[in-house]
N, CA, C and O of each residue as an XYZ file, in Angstrom:
900
protein
N      39.362     43.669     54.898
C      38.930     42.099     55.135
C      37.373     42.412     55.506
O      36.505     41.765     54.920
N      37.077     43.203     56.283
C      35.704     43.099     56.957
C      34.972     43.678     55.513
O      33.889     43.158     55.243
N      35.436     44.602     54.679
C      34.555     44.739     53.413
C      34.384     43.711     52.632
O      33.274     43.591     52.112
N      35.406     42.730     52.352
C      35.203     41.573     51.713
C      34.087     40.545     52.155
O      33.226     40.022     51.447
N      34.353     40.369     53.695
C      33.239     39.647     54.327
C      31.866     40.202     54.239
O      30.847     39.532     54.076
N      31.938     41.504     54.364
C      30.470     42.167     54.185
C      30.092     41.991     52.501
O      28.884     42.111     52.295
N      30.731     41.789     51.554
C      30.269     41.851     50.293
C      29.656     40.241     50.041
O      28.597     39.940     49.490
N      30.793     39.237     50.695
C      30.298     37.804     50.356
C      28.940     37.694     51.156
O      28.030     37.073     50.607
N      28.753     38.170     52.239
C      27.361     38.053     53.192
C      26.562     38.701     52.442
O      25.499     38.094     52.572
N      26.371     39.685     51.628
C      25.504     40.526     51.018
C      25.212     40.014     49.721
O      24.148     40.297     49.170
N      26.159     39.207     49.132
C      25.764     38.533     47.925
C      24.928     37.038     48.449
O      23.864     36.679     47.943
N      25.603     36.324     49.485
C      24.923     35.362     50.091
C      23.231     35.522     50.441
O      22.440     34.587     50.318
N      22.914     36.685     50.828
C      21.706     37.248     51.231
C      21.091     37.381     50.298
O      19.941     36.943     50.330
N      21.632     38.110     48.933
C      20.675     38.332     47.654
C      20.278     36.930     47.244
O      19.097     36.595     47.150
N      21.489     35.966     46.959
C      21.058     34.720     46.557
C      19.945     34.161     47.258
O      19.047     33.826     46.485
N      19.703     33.945     48.488
C      18.831     33.468     49.127
C      17.601     34.016     49.296
O      16.651     33.320     49.654
N      17.475     35.468     49.029
C      16.224     36.283     48.747
C      15.964     35.825     47.487
O      14.840     35.326     47.431
N      16.654     35.795     46.297
C      16.126     35.464     44.859
C      15.927     33.815     45.025
O      14.973     33.493     44.317
N      16.326     33.000     45.508
C      15.827     31.594     45.644
C      14.323     31.719     46.549
O      13.321     31.163     46.102
N      14.283     32.321     47.559
C      12.737     32.577     47.958
C      11.959     33.112     47.126
O      10.796     32.713     47.075
N      12.406     34.136     46.280
C      11.320     34.650     45.506
C      10.797     33.810     44.260
O       9.640     33.874     43.846
N      11.933     32.907     43.644
C      11.447     31.841     42.846
C      10.739     30.962     43.319
O       9.743     30.702     42.643
N      10.925     30.198     44.562
C      10.026     29.519     45.498
C       8.640     30.084     45.319
O       7.781     29.431     44.725
N       8.384     31.357     45.848
C       7.230     32.054     45.938
C       6.660     31.930     44.655
O       5.622     31.272     44.595
N       7.236     32.559     43.314
C       6.862     32.390     42.046
C       6.353     30.913     41.465
O       5.569     30.830     40.519
N       6.884     29.808     42.134
C       6.761     28.612     41.402
C       5.506     28.322     42.315
O       4.579     27.750     41.740
N       5.337     28.622     43.617
C       4.279     28.172     44.423
C       2.910     28.861     43.594
O       1.938     28.217     43.199
N       3.088     30.119     43.471
C       1.958     30.790     42.740
C       1.676     30.358     41.372
O       0.490     30.291     41.050
N       2.530     30.068     40.559
C       2.346     29.286     39.390
C       1.793     28.169     39.487
O       1.060     27.849     38.552
N       1.931     27.363     40.458
C       1.346     25.995     40.600
C      -0.091     26.183     41.015
O      -0.997     25.482     40.567
N      -0.240     27.008     41.754
C      -1.595     27.089     42.593
C      -2.339     27.734     41.375
O      -3.569     27.733     41.432
N      -1.772     28.249     40.352
C      -2.607     29.050     39.151
C      -2.841     27.970     38.188
O      -3.977     27.733     37.778
N      -1.814     27.307     37.811
C      -1.697     26.429     36.507
C      -1.375     24.939     37.055
O      -0.830     24.229     36.210
N      -1.607     24.344     38.293
C      -0.916     22.971     38.522
C      -1.940     22.093     37.909
O      -1.568     21.039     37.394
N      -3.393     22.472     37.914
C      -4.197     21.566     37.573
C      -4.085     21.291     36.033
O      -4.326     20.180     35.562
N      -3.759     22.212     35.390
C      -3.481     22.124     34.083
C      -2.248     21.210     33.589
O      -2.264     20.315     32.745
N      -1.199     21.685     34.342
C       0.183     20.734     33.996
C      -0.325     19.231     34.289
O      -0.138     18.343     33.456
N      -1.044     18.968     35.643
C      -1.280     17.903     35.762
C      -1.959     16.917     34.721
O      -1.575     15.789     34.414
N      -3.298     17.763     34.151
C      -3.897     17.108     32.940
C      -2.943     17.092     31.795
O      -2.998     16.066     31.116
N      -2.226     17.843     31.489
C      -1.332     17.647     30.362
C      -0.451     16.508     30.673
O      -0.426     15.582     29.863
N       0.249     16.452     31.697
C       1.236     15.113     31.850
C       0.336     13.838     31.836
O       0.673     12.779     31.306
N      -0.738     14.039     32.419
C      -1.492     12.820     32.492
C      -1.898     12.350     30.851
O      -1.824     11.229     30.347
N      -2.280     13.454     30.331
C      -2.634     13.187     28.694
C      -1.468     12.612     28.046
O      -1.526     11.686     27.237
N      -0.303     13.252     28.469
C       0.723     12.549     27.477
C       1.017     11.356     28.015
O       1.328     10.527     27.160
N       1.033     10.922     29.247
C       1.167      9.393     29.724
C      -0.016      8.486     28.971
O       0.145      7.421     28.374
N      -0.969      9.058     29.132
C      -2.212      8.118     28.387
C      -2.053      8.015     26.781
O      -2.374      7.008     26.150
N      -1.498      9.226     26.183
C      -1.062      9.048     24.827
C      -0.171      7.922     24.454
O      -0.407      7.104     23.565
N       0.925      7.960     25.252
C       2.054      7.011     24.848
C       1.434      5.603     25.319
O       1.461      4.618     24.581
N       0.913      5.587     26.518
C       0.385      4.245     26.735
C      -0.605      3.745     25.586
O      -0.523      2.609     25.119
N      -1.570      4.711     25.158
C      -2.417      4.195     24.317
C      -1.576      3.919     22.935
O      -1.776      2.818     22.423
N      -0.832      4.634     22.401
C      -0.043      4.021     21.273
C       0.685      2.883     21.350
O       0.694      1.999     20.494
N       1.429      2.894     22.586
C       1.844      1.210     22.760
C       0.775      0.233     22.678
O       0.890     -0.718     21.905
N      -0.268      0.379     23.415
C      -1.162     -0.541     23.337
C      -2.020     -0.658     21.838
O      -2.581     -1.654     21.381
N      -1.940      0.365     21.398
C      -2.359      0.194     19.877
C      -1.591     -0.703     19.099
O      -2.097     -1.582     18.401
N       0.089     -0.414     19.249
C       1.036     -1.113     18.390
C       1.044     -2.536     18.754
O       1.284     -3.417     17.928
N       0.783     -2.762     19.994
C       0.887     -4.222     20.683
C      -0.579     -5.040     19.751
O      -0.451     -6.086     19.114
N      -1.606     -4.433     19.856
C      -2.656     -4.845     19.185
C      -2.602     -4.902     17.439
O      -3.255     -5.671     16.734
N      -1.908     -4.157     17.111
C      -1.753     -4.122     15.392
C      -0.767     -5.498     15.278
O      -0.994     -6.420     14.494
N       0.050     -5.460     15.953
C       1.060     -6.617     15.816
C       0.503     -7.926     15.958
O       0.841     -8.919     15.314
N      -0.417     -7.858     16.889
C      -1.069     -9.145     17.415
C      -2.072     -9.480     16.256
O      -2.185    -10.646     15.879
N      -2.816     -8.445     15.678
C      -3.599     -8.571     14.661
C      -2.871     -9.121     13.181
O      -3.496     -9.858     12.420
N      -1.620     -8.706     12.922
C      -1.045     -9.042     11.965
C      -0.582    -10.348     11.903
O      -0.482    -10.887     10.801
N      -0.260    -10.989     13.005
C       0.196    -11.921     13.371
C      -1.187    -13.156     13.243
O      -0.946    -14.275     12.791
N      -2.288    -12.851     13.600
C      -3.153    -13.474     13.664
C      -3.617    -13.933     11.931
O      -3.877    -15.010     11.394
N      -3.559    -12.655     11.502
C      -3.784    -12.519      9.929
C      -2.854    -13.503      9.137
O      -3.326    -14.387      8.422
N      -1.358    -13.283      9.320
C      -0.398    -13.983      8.914
C      -0.519    -15.656      9.030
O      -0.172    -16.485      8.188
N      -1.057    -15.855     10.199
C      -1.059    -17.408     10.603
C      -2.273    -18.025      9.598
O      -2.183    -19.083      8.975
N      -3.573    -16.989      9.593
C      -4.456    -17.809      8.883
C      -4.463    -17.553      7.547
O      -5.378    -17.975      6.840
N      -3.495    -16.868      7.081
C      -3.213    -16.814      5.424
C      -2.151    -18.084      5.185
O      -2.059    -18.809      4.194
N      -1.510    -18.106      6.217
C      -0.535    -19.423      5.998
C      -1.399    -20.612      6.014
O      -1.410    -21.387      5.057
N      -2.120    -20.790      7.056
C      -3.089    -22.143      7.027
C      -3.788    -22.129      5.760
O      -3.952    -23.264      5.312
N      -4.210    -21.272      5.105
C      -5.147    -21.275      4.005
C      -3.981    -22.118      2.839
O      -4.271    -23.145      2.223
N      -2.663    -21.393      2.749
C      -1.855    -22.063      1.931
C      -1.503    -23.436      2.190
O      -1.141    -24.097      1.217
N      -1.541    -23.983      3.312
C      -1.162    -25.255      3.751
C      -2.604    -26.048      3.333
O      -2.429    -27.226      3.023
N      -3.673    -25.677      3.295
C      -4.794    -26.174      3.007
C      -4.638    -26.380      1.553
O      -4.602    -27.569      1.239
N      -4.545    -25.611      0.674
C      -4.220    -25.589     -0.620
C      -3.192    -26.867     -1.130
O      -3.455    -27.619     -2.069
N      -2.287    -26.911     -0.510
C      -1.187    -27.794     -0.696
C      -1.780    -28.921     -0.488
O      -1.659    -29.790     -1.351
N      -2.420    -29.137      0.479
C      -2.974    -30.388      0.873
C      -4.261    -31.034      0.323
O      -4.783    -32.073      0.727
N      -4.698    -30.184     -0.730
C      -6.083    -30.553     -1.730
C      -6.946    -30.194     -1.105
O      -7.979    -30.593     -1.643
N      -7.176    -29.587     -0.144
C      -8.438    -28.935      0.774
C      -8.743    -27.641      0.373
O      -8.539    -26.600      0.996
N      -9.380    -27.833     -1.006
C      -9.745    -26.369     -1.730
C     -10.662    -25.863     -1.157
O     -10.440    -24.665     -0.983
N     -11.847    -26.269     -0.668
C     -13.071    -25.838     -0.220
C     -12.567    -25.157      1.239
O     -12.844    -23.970      1.415
N     -11.853    -25.866      2.257
C     -11.391    -25.243      3.471
C     -10.596    -24.138      2.850
O     -10.976    -22.996      3.113
N      -9.577    -24.282      2.084
C      -8.871    -22.964      1.684
C      -9.697    -22.015      1.421
O      -9.585    -20.962      2.048
N     -10.657    -22.158      0.492
C     -11.382    -20.761     -0.132
C     -12.076    -20.164      1.206
O     -12.038    -18.951      1.406
N     -12.686    -21.010      2.080
C     -13.505    -20.579      3.416
C     -12.177    -19.728      4.392
O     -12.394    -18.801      5.171
N     -11.085    -20.214      4.152
C     -10.015    -19.494      5.164
C      -9.627    -18.282      4.374
O      -9.563    -17.193      4.944
N      -9.343    -18.414      3.000
C      -9.063    -16.902      2.465
C     -10.003    -15.832      2.481
O      -9.736    -14.640      2.633
N     -11.279    -16.418      2.289
C     -12.201    -15.445      2.479
C     -12.424    -14.940      3.626
O     -12.929    -13.817      3.628
N     -12.137    -15.572      4.891
C     -12.291    -14.758      6.279
C     -11.119    -13.882      6.431
O     -11.300    -12.770      6.928
N      -9.696    -14.316      5.991
C      -8.941    -13.312      5.880
C      -9.074    -11.993      4.805
O      -8.552    -10.920      5.108
N      -9.742    -12.147      3.654
C     -10.048    -11.218      2.798
C     -11.326    -10.101      3.450
O     -11.568     -8.995      2.967
N     -11.816    -10.526      4.278
C     -13.042     -9.515      5.156
C     -12.599     -9.153      6.617
O     -13.027     -8.140      7.168
N     -11.712    -10.032      7.231
C     -11.409     -9.873      8.615
C      -9.969     -9.399      8.703
O      -9.779     -8.432      9.441
N      -8.879     -9.942      8.046
C      -7.766     -9.514      8.274
C      -7.033     -8.050      8.338
O      -7.676     -7.001      8.313
N      -5.788     -8.105      8.413
C      -5.092     -6.695      8.297
C      -5.151     -6.374      6.715
O      -5.335     -7.209      5.830
N      -4.966     -5.049      6.557
C      -5.153     -4.428      5.058
C      -4.182     -5.066      4.111
O      -4.575     -5.075      2.944
N      -3.006     -5.602      4.337
C      -2.009     -6.131      3.453
C      -2.712     -7.496      3.433
O      -3.026     -7.787      2.279
N      -3.042     -8.373      4.282
C      -3.245     -9.806      4.291
C      -4.708     -9.754      3.385
O      -5.114    -10.623      2.614
N      -5.267     -8.638      3.682
C      -6.757     -8.545      2.735
C      -6.394     -8.783      1.141
O      -6.745     -9.665      0.357
N      -5.722     -7.869      1.023
C      -5.066     -7.828     -0.687
C      -4.516     -9.086     -0.816
O      -4.976     -9.686     -1.787
N      -3.708     -9.688     -0.190
C      -2.988    -10.883     -0.362
C      -4.045    -12.011     -0.684
O      -3.845    -12.827     -1.584
N      -5.254    -12.014      0.150
C      -6.273    -13.227      0.114
C      -7.245    -12.895     -1.251
O      -7.680    -13.758     -2.013
N      -7.470    -11.456     -1.363
C      -8.202    -11.480     -2.648
C      -7.534    -11.630     -3.896
O      -8.074    -12.038     -4.924
N      -6.111    -11.220     -3.755
C      -5.628    -11.912     -5.213
C      -5.327    -13.302     -5.280
O      -5.298    -13.821     -6.396
N      -5.082    -14.039     -4.194
C      -5.013    -15.330     -4.071
C      -6.664    -15.958     -4.627
O      -6.730    -16.764     -5.555
N      -7.710    -15.528     -4.019
C      -8.868    -15.819     -4.334
C      -9.207    -15.719     -5.876
O      -9.625    -16.624     -6.598
N      -8.952    -14.509     -6.187
C      -9.188    -14.044     -7.674
C      -8.190    -15.259     -8.708
O      -8.777    -15.771     -9.662
N      -7.171    -15.526     -8.524
C      -6.038    -16.717     -8.993
C      -7.138    -17.926     -8.916
O      -7.568    -18.409     -9.963
N      -7.509    -18.324     -7.837
C      -8.300    -19.577     -7.867
C      -9.527    -19.449     -8.736
O      -9.853    -20.454     -9.367
N     -10.245    -18.365     -8.856
C     -11.410    -18.444     -9.487
C     -11.136    -18.449    -10.871
O     -11.820    -19.079    -11.678
N     -10.038    -17.682    -11.201
C      -9.725    -17.799    -12.760
C      -9.238    -19.241    -13.238
O      -9.472    -19.576    -14.400
N      -8.556    -20.115    -12.360
C      -8.011    -21.293    -12.691
C      -9.232    -22.412    -12.841
O      -9.200    -23.478    -13.456
N     -10.444    -21.752    -11.989
C     -11.653    -22.700    -12.122
C     -12.611    -22.195    -13.492
O     -13.716    -22.624    -13.825
N     -11.858    -21.240    -14.082
C     -13.073    -20.669    -15.188
C     -13.769    -19.506    -14.867
O     -14.334    -18.824    -15.723
N     -13.758    -19.234    -13.631
C     -14.697    -18.180    -13.002
C     -13.990    -16.960    -13.606
O     -13.155    -16.551    -12.799
N     -14.010    -16.418    -14.440
C     -13.273    -15.299    -15.040
C     -14.088    -13.902    -14.281
O     -13.401    -13.162    -13.576
N     -15.275    -13.667    -14.436
C     -16.046    -12.871    -14.020
C     -15.947    -12.661    -12.684
O     -15.837    -11.513    -12.252
N     -15.976    -13.888    -11.755
C     -15.619    -13.594    -10.250
C     -14.054    -13.107     -9.994
O     -13.772    -12.300     -9.107
N     -13.219    -13.608    -10.746
C     -11.891    -13.113    -10.608
C     -11.769    -11.872    -10.621
O     -11.097    -11.316     -9.753
N     -12.475    -11.083    -11.740
C     -12.670     -9.718    -12.218
C     -12.928     -8.854    -11.035
O     -12.200     -7.941    -10.646
N     -14.061     -9.253    -10.503
C     -14.733     -8.738     -9.313
C     -13.900     -8.864     -8.346
O     -13.911     -7.882     -7.603
N     -13.119     -9.747     -8.028
C     -12.145     -9.524     -6.685
C     -10.953     -8.674     -7.148
O     -10.299     -8.215     -6.212
N     -10.581     -8.403     -8.211
C      -9.526     -7.599     -8.493
C      -9.850     -6.164     -8.573
O      -9.104     -5.220     -8.310
N     -11.162     -6.137     -9.005
C     -11.579     -4.800     -8.800
C     -11.894     -4.220     -7.577
O     -12.038     -3.011     -7.398
N     -12.014     -5.203     -6.629
C     -12.248     -4.789     -5.175
C     -11.199     -4.416     -4.595
O     -11.245     -3.646     -3.636
N      -9.881     -4.982     -5.162
C      -8.483     -4.584     -4.744
C      -8.190     -3.037     -5.302
O      -7.694     -2.117     -4.651
N      -8.554     -3.016     -6.437
C      -8.101     -1.814     -7.159
C      -8.967     -0.524     -6.703
O      -8.824      0.589     -7.209
N      -9.692     -0.770     -5.892
C     -10.474      0.367     -5.577
C     -10.664      0.512     -3.900
O     -11.346      1.317     -3.266
N      -9.834     -0.534     -3.458
C      -9.629     -0.699     -1.847
C      -8.818      0.049     -1.051
O      -8.356      0.947     -1.755
N      -8.552      0.101     -0.317
C      -7.475      0.796      0.775
C      -6.047      0.404      0.924
O      -5.232      1.027      1.604
N      -5.801     -0.690      0.231
C      -4.347     -1.098      0.077
C      -3.497      0.015     -0.542
O      -3.864      1.116     -0.954
N      -2.049     -0.633     -0.507
C      -0.980      0.274     -0.970
C      -1.451      0.683     -2.653
O      -2.081     -0.010     -3.453
N      -0.996      1.793     -2.786
C      -1.241      2.068     -4.382
C      -0.557      1.009     -5.364
O      -1.061      0.858     -6.477
N       0.564      0.275     -5.002
C       1.321     -0.565     -6.147
C       0.331     -1.632     -6.240
O       0.102     -2.093     -7.358
N      -0.338     -2.126     -5.142
C      -1.282     -3.363     -5.298
C      -2.601     -3.031     -6.006
O      -3.189     -3.925     -6.614
N      -3.192     -1.532     -5.943
C      -4.375     -1.154     -6.465
C      -3.902     -1.235     -7.719
O      -4.586     -2.025     -8.369
N      -2.952     -0.720     -8.392
C      -2.515     -0.502     -9.762
C      -2.396     -1.897    -10.450
O      -2.941     -2.176    -11.518
N      -1.585     -2.778     -9.680
C      -1.592     -4.228    -10.252
C      -2.962     -4.841    -10.670
O      -3.166     -5.442    -11.725
N      -3.944     -4.579     -9.605
C      -4.973     -5.035     -9.581
C      -5.703     -4.661    -10.967
O      -6.051     -5.466    -11.831
N      -5.852     -3.308    -10.986
C      -6.136     -2.639    -12.439
C      -5.828     -3.430    -13.750
O      -6.569     -3.854    -14.637
N      -4.566     -3.476    -13.574
C      -3.725     -4.019    -14.862
C      -4.180     -5.666    -15.251
O      -4.124     -6.147    -16.383
N      -4.610     -6.336    -14.087
C      -5.071     -7.674    -14.174
C      -6.336     -7.460    -14.579
O      -6.685     -8.148    -15.538
N      -7.187     -6.655    -14.104
C      -8.638     -6.550    -14.845
C      -8.667     -6.048    -16.233
O      -9.578     -6.421    -16.971
N      -7.811     -5.284    -16.635
C      -7.886     -5.048    -18.024
C      -7.120     -5.988    -18.894
O      -7.225     -6.052    -20.119
N      -6.404     -6.650    -18.206
C      -5.951     -7.969    -19.109
C      -6.989     -9.131    -19.408
O      -7.059     -9.807    -20.434
N      -7.754     -9.200    -18.308
C      -8.820    -10.061    -18.185
C      -9.870     -9.627    -19.110
O     -10.567    -10.550    -19.530
N     -10.152     -8.474    -19.524
C     -11.263     -7.709    -20.275
C     -10.715     -7.698    -21.427
O     -11.495     -7.191    -22.234
N      -9.732     -8.018    -21.908
C      -9.278     -7.676    -23.292
C      -9.943     -8.971    -24.162
O     -10.106     -8.919    -25.382
N     -10.263    -10.020    -23.411
C     -11.181    -10.883    -23.925
C     -12.567    -10.746    -23.880
O     -13.146    -11.340    -22.970
N     -13.262    -10.049    -24.717
C     -14.671     -9.846    -24.784
C     -14.885     -8.368    -24.402
O     -15.927     -7.804    -24.734
N     -14.048     -7.814    -23.802
C     -14.527     -6.316    -23.536
C     -14.423     -5.297    -24.663
O     -14.124     -5.594    -25.820
N     -14.691     -4.088    -24.232
C     -14.390     -3.083    -25.307
C     -13.147     -2.690    -25.294
O     -12.558     -2.213    -24.324
N     -12.649     -2.909    -26.534
C     -10.907     -2.455    -26.600
C     -10.682     -0.879    -26.222
O      -9.699     -0.585    -25.543
N     -11.507      0.041    -26.619
C     -11.188      1.299    -26.345
C     -11.338      1.664    -24.583
O     -10.697      2.524    -23.979
N     -12.273      0.825    -24.070
C     -12.748      1.081    -22.653
C     -11.529      0.358    -21.994
O     -11.248      0.725    -20.853
N     -10.748     -0.648    -22.583
C      -9.775     -1.280    -21.742
C      -8.647     -0.520    -21.787
O      -7.918     -0.430    -20.799
N      -8.370      0.138    -22.994
C      -7.292      1.058    -23.321
C      -7.216      2.274    -22.398
O      -6.146      2.702    -21.966
N      -8.229      2.727    -22.160
C      -8.555      3.994    -21.307
C      -8.148      4.045    -20.049
O      -7.627      4.983    -19.446
N      -8.580      2.335    -19.472
C      -8.641      2.165    -18.128
C      -7.088      2.028    -17.320
O      -6.802      2.003    -16.123
N      -6.302      1.959    -18.490
C      -4.790      1.750    -17.982
C      -3.921      2.882    -18.425
O      -2.702      2.878    -18.255
N      -4.611      3.893    -19.022
C      -4.013      5.198    -19.528
C      -3.251      6.031    -18.561
O      -2.235      6.650    -18.879
N      -3.778      6.028    -17.358
C      -2.893      6.538    -16.275
C      -1.477      5.729    -15.682
O      -0.550      6.310    -15.117
N      -1.537      4.447    -15.919
C      -0.471      3.627    -15.774
C       0.466      3.391    -16.863
O       1.525      2.786    -16.695
N       0.060      3.894    -18.043
C       0.841      3.832    -19.091
C       2.062      5.243    -19.475
O       2.949      5.291    -20.328
N       1.577      6.378    -18.328
C       2.634      7.430    -18.329
C       3.996      7.067    -18.042
O       4.291      6.047    -17.420
N       4.910      7.978    -18.538
C       6.315      7.753    -18.462
C       6.634      7.672    -16.991
O       7.650      6.997    -16.828
N       6.120      8.127    -15.852
C       6.610      7.974    -14.673
C       5.920      6.966    -13.828
O       5.993      6.996    -12.599
N       5.172      5.967    -14.566
C       4.599      4.868    -13.768
C       5.375      3.752    -13.915
O       5.824      3.376    -14.997
N       5.592      3.070    -12.596
C       6.429      1.842    -12.578
C       5.842      0.694    -13.402
O       6.536     -0.273    -13.714
N       4.276      0.834    -13.827
C       3.706     -0.152    -14.560
C       3.568      0.348    -15.982
O       2.527      0.000    -16.538
N       4.456      1.138    -16.726
C       3.947      1.528    -17.837
C       4.283      0.598    -18.924
O       3.748      0.790    -20.015
N       5.060     -0.339    -18.781
C       5.404     -1.128    -20.009
C       4.253     -2.260    -20.063
O       3.855     -2.717    -21.135
N       3.758     -2.668    -18.807
C       2.527     -3.616    -18.700
C       1.416     -2.869    -19.298
O       0.714     -3.329    -20.199
N       1.247     -1.525    -18.694
C       0.130     -0.722    -19.492
C       0.073     -1.019    -20.950
O      -0.827     -1.555    -21.597
N       1.559     -0.420    -21.434
C       1.356     -0.208    -22.965
C       1.169     -1.425    -23.825
O       0.804     -1.401    -25.001
N       1.444     -2.440    -23.151
C       1.129     -3.672    -23.731
C      -0.171     -4.042    -23.810
O      -0.593     -4.544    -24.852
N      -0.857     -3.876    -22.891
C      -2.430     -3.782    -22.882
C      -2.896     -2.987    -23.855
O      -3.759     -3.378    -24.642
N      -2.407     -1.879    -23.892
C      -2.855     -0.928    -25.098
C      -2.657     -1.469    -26.287
O      -3.555     -1.436    -27.129
N      -1.425     -2.064    -26.543
C      -1.139     -2.563    -27.872
C      -2.179     -3.574    -28.174
O      -2.809     -3.501    -29.228
N      -2.389     -4.490    -27.333
C      -2.992     -5.861    -27.417
C      -4.678     -5.203    -27.702
O      -5.406     -5.854    -28.452
N      -5.177     -3.996    -27.109
C      -6.528     -3.436    -27.213
C      -6.508     -2.899    -28.582
O      -7.614     -2.893    -29.123
N      -5.340     -2.360    -29.409
C      -4.982     -1.995    -30.455
C      -5.471     -2.927    -31.569
O      -6.141     -2.641    -32.562
N      -4.923     -4.249    -31.125
C      -4.895     -5.459    -32.060
C      -6.405     -5.841    -31.898
O      -6.884     -5.860    -33.031
N      -7.188     -6.099    -31.127
C      -8.390     -6.347    -30.664
C      -9.459     -5.469    -31.532
O     -10.453     -5.906    -32.114
N      -8.986     -4.071    -31.468
C      -9.939     -3.043    -32.343
C      -9.650     -3.322    -33.741
O     -10.521     -2.907    -34.506
N      -8.672     -3.908    -34.275
C      -8.354     -3.839    -35.785
C      -7.287     -2.396    -35.881
O      -7.243     -1.837    -36.977
N      -6.646     -1.957    -35.003
C      -5.956     -0.687    -35.526
C      -4.711     -1.216    -35.540
O      -3.964     -0.997    -34.587
N      -4.284     -2.017    -36.655
C      -2.784     -2.554    -36.796
C      -1.978     -1.514    -36.791
O      -0.981     -1.840    -36.148
N      -1.878     -0.313    -37.214
C      -0.965      0.586    -37.167
C      -0.588      1.101    -35.690
O       0.554      1.094    -35.231
N      -1.507      1.457    -35.161
C      -1.367      1.631    -33.525
C      -0.756      0.630    -32.729
O       0.056      0.863    -31.834
N      -1.146     -0.447    -33.060
C      -0.725     -1.740    -32.158
C       1.087     -2.135    -32.572
O       1.894     -2.626    -31.783
N       1.366     -1.730    -34.073
C       2.572     -1.850    -34.423
C       3.473     -1.072    -33.767
O       4.520     -1.529    -33.310
N       3.022      0.508    -33.652
C       3.670      1.404    -33.212
C       3.978      0.950    -31.574
O       5.098      0.813    -31.080
N       2.906      0.794    -31.012
C       3.153      0.428    -29.513
C       4.082     -0.699    -29.049
O       4.838     -0.746    -28.078
N       3.794     -1.675    -30.094
C       4.727     -3.121    -29.903
C       6.332     -2.587    -30.297
O       7.370     -2.856    -29.693
N       6.200     -1.975    -31.184
C       7.887     -1.506    -31.496
C       8.502     -0.826    -30.690
O       9.677     -1.109    -30.458
N       7.832      0.331    -29.999
C       8.466      0.995    -28.818
C       8.584      0.100    -27.651
O       9.521      0.364    -26.897
N       7.830     -0.906    -27.342
C       8.272     -1.835    -26.259
C       9.462     -2.762    -26.692
O      10.454     -3.015    -26.008
N       9.206     -3.181    -27.843
C      10.417     -3.860    -28.273
C      11.932     -3.155    -28.405
O      12.952     -3.842    -28.373
N      11.946     -2.123    -28.513
C      13.143     -1.261    -28.700
C      13.578     -0.488    -27.396
O      14.673      0.056    -27.257
N      12.560     -0.517    -26.454
C      12.821      0.051    -24.920
C      13.799     -0.966    -24.239
O      13.553     -2.155    -24.033
N      14.983     -0.278    -23.916
C      15.806     -1.059    -22.930
C      15.520     -1.253    -21.615
O      15.921     -2.162    -20.889
N      14.592     -0.079    -21.277
C      14.154     -0.174    -19.658
C      12.978     -0.951    -19.446
O      12.493     -1.013    -18.316
N      12.291     -1.757    -20.744
C      11.205     -2.670    -20.486
C      11.713     -3.995    -19.939
O      12.852     -4.383    -20.198
N      11.013     -4.570    -19.313
C      11.249     -6.302    -18.607
C      11.538     -6.922    -20.231
O      11.086     -6.579    -21.323
N      12.521     -8.005    -19.811
C      12.837     -8.471    -21.027
C      11.680     -9.528    -21.688
O      11.656     -9.855    -22.875
N      10.703     -9.997    -20.618
C       9.452    -10.639    -21.297
C       8.681     -9.899    -21.936
O       8.023    -10.424    -22.835
N       8.537     -8.558    -21.684
C       7.440     -7.705    -22.456
C       8.246     -7.335    -23.739
O       7.556     -7.224    -24.752
N       9.730     -7.102    -23.886
C      10.163     -6.779    -24.949
C      10.224     -8.361    -25.935
O      10.166     -8.274    -27.162
N      10.310     -9.362    -25.441
C      10.307    -10.483    -26.225
C       8.538    -10.765    -26.752
O       8.267    -11.317    -27.819
N       7.883    -10.455    -26.140
C       6.416    -10.572    -26.537
C       6.440     -9.419    -27.382
O       6.097     -9.831    -28.490
N       6.616     -8.455    -27.430
C       6.339     -7.388    -28.416
C       6.945     -7.617    -29.480
O       6.248     -7.356    -30.461
N       8.245     -8.107    -29.784
C       9.185     -8.633    -30.846
C       8.352     -9.709    -31.395
O       8.253     -9.720    -32.622
N       7.680    -10.696    -30.675
C       6.818    -11.852    -31.372
C       5.808    -11.412    -32.111
O       5.495    -11.784    -33.242
N       5.153    -10.363    -31.233
C       3.713     -9.881    -32.007
C       4.138     -9.096    -33.420
O       3.561     -9.329    -34.482
N       5.094     -8.251    -33.302
C       5.585     -7.550    -34.549
C       6.041     -8.813    -35.752
O       5.473     -8.830    -36.844
N       6.926     -9.654    -35.462
C       7.430    -10.661    -36.400
C       5.761    -11.267    -36.624
O       5.452    -11.339    -37.813
N       5.122    -11.523    -36.045
C       3.884    -12.280    -36.337
C       3.035    -11.583    -37.339
O       2.467    -12.189    -38.247
N       2.942    -10.023    -37.120
C       2.318     -9.269    -38.033
C       2.851     -9.176    -39.139
O       2.076     -9.189    -40.096
N       4.454     -9.038    -39.445
C       5.124     -8.976    -40.877
C       4.775    -10.361    -41.396
O       4.499    -10.312    -42.594
N       4.707    -11.453    -40.929
C       4.406    -12.587    -41.565
C       2.845    -12.786    -41.970
O       2.472    -13.642    -42.772
N       2.100    -11.992    -41.387
C       0.887    -11.969    -41.802
C       0.632    -11.197    -43.156
O      -0.031    -11.513    -44.144
N       1.381    -10.079    -42.866
C       1.298     -9.030    -44.322
C       1.785     -9.721    -45.295
O       1.207     -9.621    -46.378
N       2.931    -10.577    -45.192
C       3.650    -11.299    -46.202
C       2.850    -12.311    -46.777
O       3.308    -13.031    -47.664
């Protein structure tokens, strides 16, 4: 019985000594690295706080840009074209990236509607080389190419959309349609017919693209006849 009590007491003493050693080690480590630990924790807290602050600011900026774009659309609906142009111009230069793209697209459409083709091309080109999402940059490149078909160099127009005409591109059908039209402009009937036929027979092509391709083939056949 005494042996068991002695063993228990010894075990308890060992645990107490072990805890004391751990405390001493922690104190030594704290004295040695405490400042670094405080700095690391502070940096972490500030980093999280900064991220939360940035998220709040970003949300606020997006909301402001959205309100400004909506106000411009309202002005257009009310027939206040000059006011809408000024509002869209401000969004295009001061808004968040997404709304800048939307504003530039709308401004380009308005310029095109008023007969300012070169002004529209300049705005689409700005989107094409900007920092917006790739899908919008590529869409702008297609719009530029379509507009440059009228009066532009057919070979240059076709080359400008070559990367968008590859099989993996989501814009391949529109790009190939532009290349077919460029071939027509260049007088290369054989190349145009081949491109239009592929588009007309492509089940993956949008219905509108297939229909236009079929019309062009039909028109070409009648012209030959």
